[in-house]
C-alpha positions in Angstrom: 29.3 60.9 168.8 30.6 58.2 170.6 31.7 56.6 167.8 33.1 60.0 165.7 34.6 60.2 169.2 36.5 57.1 169.5 37.6 57.0 165.8 39.0 60.8 166.5 41.3 59.0 169.3 42.1 56.1 167.4 43.9 58.2 164.5 45.1 60.1 167.4 46.6 57.5 168.5 48.0 55.6 165.2 50.2 59.5 164.5 51.5 58.8 168.1 52.7 55.2 167.0 53.9 56.3 163.5 56.0 60.0 165.2 57.5 57.1 168.2 58.5 54.9 165.3 59.8 57.9 163.2 61.8 59.5 166.1 63.3 55.7 166.8 64.2 54.6 163.4 67.5 53.5 162.8 70.5 54.5 160.9 70.8 51.4 159.0 66.6 51.8 158.5 67.9 55.6 157.3 70.5 54.0 154.8 68.1 51.5 153.2 65.9 54.3 152.2 68.5 56.0 151.3 69.7 52.7 148.5 66.5 52.7 147.0 66.6 56.0 145.8 70.7 56.1 145.3 70.4 55.6 141.2 68.2 59.1 141.1 70.4 60.8 143.2 73.6 59.7 142.0 72.8 61.5 138.8 72.9 65.3 140.8 76.3 65.9 140.4 78.0 68.8 141.1 80.0 68.9 137.7 76.6 68.4 136.4 74.9 71.3 138.0 77.7 73.8 136.7 77.6 72.6 133.3 74.2 73.3 133.1 74.3 76.9 135.1 77.6 77.4 133.0 75.8 76.7 130.0 72.2 78.8 130.6 75.0 81.8 131.8 76.9 81.8 128.8 77.1 84.7 126.3 75.2 82.3 124.2 72.0 82.9 125.9 72.7 86.3 126.1 70.9 86.9 129.1 67.9 84.4 128.0 66.4 87.4 127.4 62.7 86.5 126.9 61.3 86.8 123.0 65.4 87.7 121.9 67.9 85.6 120.5 69.5 83.6 123.1 66.0 83.1 125.2 65.5 81.0 122.1 68.7 78.9 122.3 67.9 78.5 125.8 64.1 76.6 124.8 65.4 75.1 122.2 68.2 73.7 124.6 65.7 72.9 127.1 63.7 71.3 124.5 67.0 68.8 123.5 67.2 68.2 127.5 63.5 67.4 128.1 63.6 65.0 125.4 66.5 63.3 126.5 65.2 62.5 129.9 61.9 61.3 128.1 59.2 63.6 129.3 56.8 62.7 126.9 55.6 66.2 124.7 52.5 67.6 125.4 49.2 68.8 123.4 51.7 68.1 120.1 55.6 69.4 121.6 57.4 70.5 124.3 57.9 74.4 123.0 54.2 76.0 123.5 54.0 79.7 122.7 53.9 82.8 125.2 52.5 85.7 124.3 54.7 88.9 125.3 53.6 92.5 125.5 55.8 94.1 122.9 54.2 92.3 120.8 57.4 89.3 120.2 56.3 85.7 122.1 58.5 83.3 124.5 58.4 79.7 124.5 57.4 77.7 127.7 58.3 74.3 127.8 56.4 71.0 128.9 56.6 67.7 129.6 54.9 64.8 131.4 56.0 62.1 133.1 53.2 59.5 133.5 52.3 58.0 136.9 51.3 54.4 137.8 47.5 54.1 134.7 46.5 51.9 137.5 46.2 54.8 139.8 46.2 58.0 138.4 43.1 58.9 137.6 43.9 62.3 135.8 45.7 63.6 138.5 48.2 66.2 138.1 51.1 67.7 140.2 52.9 70.7 138.3 56.8 71.3 138.7 58.2 74.8 137.7 60.7 76.9 137.6 61.0 80.0 134.8 63.8 80.1 132.8 64.6 83.7 131.4 66.3 86.6 132.8 66.6 90.3 131.4 68.5 89.8 129.0 71.4 92.2 127.1 70.5 96.0 128.2 72.8 98.8 127.5 75.2 96.6 126.4 75.5 94.6 129.5 74.4 91.0 129.4 72.7 89.9 132.4 73.5 85.9 133.5 70.9 85.5 135.8 72.9 82.3 137.6 70.7 82.5 140.7 67.4 83.8 138.5 66.9 81.7 137.4 68.9 79.2 136.0 69.4 77.7 139.1 66.3 76.4 139.5 66.1 75.5 136.1 69.3 73.0 136.5 67.1 71.6 139.8 64.1 71.8 137.6 66.1 69.5 135.2 67.6 68.0 137.5 64.3 66.7 139.4 62.8 65.6 136.2 65.6 63.3 135.8 65.7 62.1 139.1 62.0 61.0 139.0 62.2 59.7 135.4 65.0 57.1 136.5 63.4 56.2 140.2 60.0 55.5 137.8 62.4 53.6 135.0 63.9 51.6 137.8 60.1 50.1 138.9 58.5 52.4 141.2 55.6 54.1 140.0 53.4 56.9 141.4 49.6 58.4 142.2 50.0 61.8 140.0 50.9 62.5 137.1 54.5 65.0 136.4 54.0 67.6 134.6 57.1 69.9 134.3 57.3 73.5 133.3 60.1 75.3 132.0 58.5 79.0 131.9 59.8 81.8 130.4 58.4 85.3 130.4 58.8 85.7 134.3 60.3 88.9 134.1 57.5 90.1 132.0 54.5 90.0 134.6 54.4 86.2 134.7 53.3 86.1 131.1 55.4 82.5 130.9 53.1 80.9 133.7 49.6 82.7 132.9 50.0 81.4 129.2 50.0 77.8 131.1 46.8 78.0 132.3 45.4 80.0 130.1 46.0 76.4 128.2 44.6 75.0 130.7 41.4 77.1 131.2 40.9 76.7 127.3 41.3 73.2 127.5 44.0 73.4 125.2 46.2 71.4 127.5 46.0 67.1 127.1 47.1 64.8 128.8 49.4 62.5 126.0 48.9 58.9 126.9 45.3 59.4 127.1 44.7 62.4 124.8 42.1 63.8 127.7 41.9 67.3 128.5 44.0 68.2 131.7 41.4 70.7 133.7 42.4 72.8 137.1 40.3 70.8 139.1 42.7 67.7 138.4 45.5 69.3 139.1 46.6 68.8 142.9 49.9 70.9 143.9 51.9 73.7 141.7 55.8 73.5 143.0 58.0 76.4 141.5 61.7 76.8 142.5 62.6 80.3 141.6 66.3 81.6 143.1 67.9 78.3 144.8 71.1 78.3 144.5 72.9 80.8 146.3 74.1 80.6 150.1 75.2 84.9 150.5 71.2 85.5 152.1 71.4 83.0 155.1 68.9 82.7 158.2 69.2 84.0 161.1 71.2 81.5 162.7 73.8 82.3 159.7 74.1 78.3 158.2 74.3 78.5 154.3 73.0 75.0 154.0 68.9 75.9 154.5 66.4 76.3 152.0 62.9 78.4 152.6 59.6 77.1 151.0 56.4 79.5 151.0 53.0 77.9 151.2 53.9 74.5 153.5 49.8 76.4 154.7 48.5 75.8 151.4 48.7 71.7 151.6 46.7 69.2 153.5 47.5 68.7 157.6 48.3 65.8 157.2 51.3 67.2 154.5 52.2 70.1 156.3 55.0 68.3 158.7 56.6 66.2 155.4 59.0 68.5 154.1 61.1 68.3 158.3 60.1 64.4 157.8 62.4 63.7 154.8 65.2 65.8 155.7 65.9 64.0 158.9 64.7 60.8 157.0 67.5 60.9 154.6 69.9 62.8 156.4 70.0 66.0 153.9 70.2 68.0 157.2 69.2 71.2 155.6 68.0 74.5 158.1 64.4 74.4 156.8 62.6 78.5 157.1 58.7 78.3 156.4 58.8 81.8 156.3 60.0 84.6 154.8 63.2 85.2 157.2 60.4 84.8 159.6 58.8 87.7 158.7 54.7 87.6 158.1 54.5 90.3 156.0 57.3 89.6 154.0 56.3 86.5 153.8 53.0 86.9 152.3 54.3 89.3 149.3 57.4 86.8 148.5 54.8 83.9 148.4 53.1 85.7 145.2 56.2 87.2 143.6 57.2 84.4 141.2 55.1 81.8 139.2 52.9 80.3 141.1 51.0 83.5 141.6 48.7 82.6 138.9 48.0 79.5 140.6 47.6 80.7 143.8 45.3 83.2 142.7 42.9 79.9 141.1 42.7 77.8 144.6 45.2 75.3 143.5 47.5 74.5 146.5 50.9 76.2 145.8 54.9 75.6 147.1 57.2 78.1 146.2 61.2 76.9 147.0 63.8 79.4 147.0 67.4 80.4 149.2 66.1 84.5 149.3 67.0 87.7 147.1 70.2 88.3 147.4 72.4 91.2 146.5 73.5 90.0 143.5 69.3 89.6 142.1 69.5 91.4 138.4 72.7 92.6 138.8 75.4 92.1 136.4 77.5 89.6 138.9 74.4 87.5 139.5 77.0 84.3 137.6 77.7 81.0 137.7 81.2 81.4 140.6 78.4 82.4 142.7 76.8 79.5 143.5 76.8 77.0 145.4 76.4 73.8 143.6 77.1 71.8 146.9 74.8 73.4 148.5 72.3 73.3 145.6 72.5 69.7 145.2 71.4 68.9 148.6 69.0 71.5 148.1 67.9 69.0 144.7 67.9 65.8 147.2 65.2 67.5 149.7 62.7 68.9 146.9 62.9 65.3 145.5 62.1 63.0 148.4 59.4 66.2 149.3 57.6 65.5 145.6 58.7 61.9 145.4 56.5 61.2 148.9 53.8 64.2 147.7 52.7 61.8 144.6 52.2 59.1 146.1 49.4 60.2 149.0 
């Protein structure tokens, strides 16, 4: 009992010392940390984010309806982006069929960024965002800029940044599986299809050839509606971000988002609830593609900027996106994920 008490006391002392160091860290050390990620961060610009969102919202993609021509063209574009970034194909390719309840098929786009061969040991983190939207209904196209071209643009940026960081010689303790989900608007058929692949042993590691089983998945990160500033938190600040599911993480990781926000001088306002409501937090935590992972016991977090008056309206277009704030949100998600990959 005394030994256990002594160990707990030592652990608390170490945590206290670490907290003190973090609180007193100087601007010089902070700048050093930011410089370490300069090459990755410079890949994310307002113009690039605008270009990606405008492409997905263009009439060519016809609102990105699942099983429709426009959704298929968006899927082809995403495959090219995954290949350009250098993500590895999984189970024979990037595109994987998603059965829809209307007899048609959508496509999940899946690629992997490998971690360190020395430490990964078949451990995986999944980062996803759905790219589909409502398509064209009654002759009207629903662009879906915030829902969820914004999340898709963020997904590509995160893949690009982590790939660049790896190319500079940095390694991580987990493999990262990036998924552009189709058919979120069809009762999350895309994320359900991915989970079925995992359950059926159909998702394989492109490096080792081994089957990726659910016990090897450490975390799922989902991004949905991350580009607007028109539904601010109570303070009224537009530079904010919402992350739900923080309680699913180990206690030692639950303050990591705020630490990254401070250490990398991003300074977003953070809410770990859905606008302070316990009931809405529980409800919205299950309203996107992380739900199938939650239901199967996988720790999962959900990044969003909230539902707005434009959600599922034809006016949800690229002009409503605040790319400067979106860029800051991407930086925070990047640093948080990068640190999560080191635990």
